N, C-alpha and C positions, 0 to 999 in steps of 0.2 A: 504493499499500500504506499509506504513512503516514496518509493521510486516513481509510482504513477503520479503522485502529487507533485514531486520535483519536476517531472516532465511537463505537467499541466502548467505549473508556475513559470518555468523558463520559457515555454513556447508562448504563453500569454504575454509575458513581458516583451519577448521579441516582437510579437504582433503589435503591441501598444507603442513600443519605443524604438524599434529596430528598423524603421523605414529610412530610406536615403533622402537627400535633400529635395528630391522630386516627388516623394510620397510613395515610392515603390518599395515593397517588402519582399525579401527573400529570406526564408528560414530553412536551415539545414539541421537535421537531427540524425545522430548516429549513436549506435551502441555497439561496442566492439570489445572483444577479449584482448588483453595485452599483459603479458608477463604475470599471469596469475590473478589478474583482477579484471573487472569490467570498467570500461570508460564510456561514460555518456557525455556527448558533446552537443550543445545547442548553440548554433552560430547564426548571426543575421548580418545584413549589409547596411546597417544603420551607422550612426556616429560612434557608437561604443560608449563606454563609461569607465571611469576610474573606480574600481571596486573598493579600494582602500579609502577613498573620499566619500562615495555615496552608498556603498554596500552596508555600512554599519547603521545608517540612518533609514534605509529603505525597508519597509515591512516585507516586501516580496523576497529580497535576498536574505533577509533575516529568517524568514520562514524556510527558505531553501537550506540555509546553513543548519538549522535545527533538524530538518528532516534528514540531511546528509549525516549528521551526528548519529541519528537513529540507525543508519546503514553502516556506521563505523567507517565512514569514508572521508574524503576531502573535497572541497569545493574551491575552485579558483576561476578567475576571470582573466583571459588574455587581453593585453591592451589593444585598442582599436587601431584604425577605424573598423567598425563592425564589433559587436560583442561576441565573444567566444567564451561560453560558460562550460567548464569542465568538471564533471563529477566522477571520482574514482572510488571504487569500493570492491571488497572481496567477494567471492562467490564460491559456491560449492559445487563440484562436478557431479556428485551423486544424485 
């Protein structure tokens, strides 16, 4: 359930804030295995944002951070242009 809520929040944020200067929005979502963990990436073509500055005050990214803690994972945002939100967490093969 936490992963579904993370995907919902990140894609909603991308749709609301991730448009380019002409109002066009493109959103890419991927979930891949990498070195014993799962990596969720949500990226858009908007202006991006500085997670260190805005992430702590934003209720959306605060919610994502809390949900990622439930997954025992990490959450980071790559610098723009375009926001690239990356969630890494472990998984079980069985």
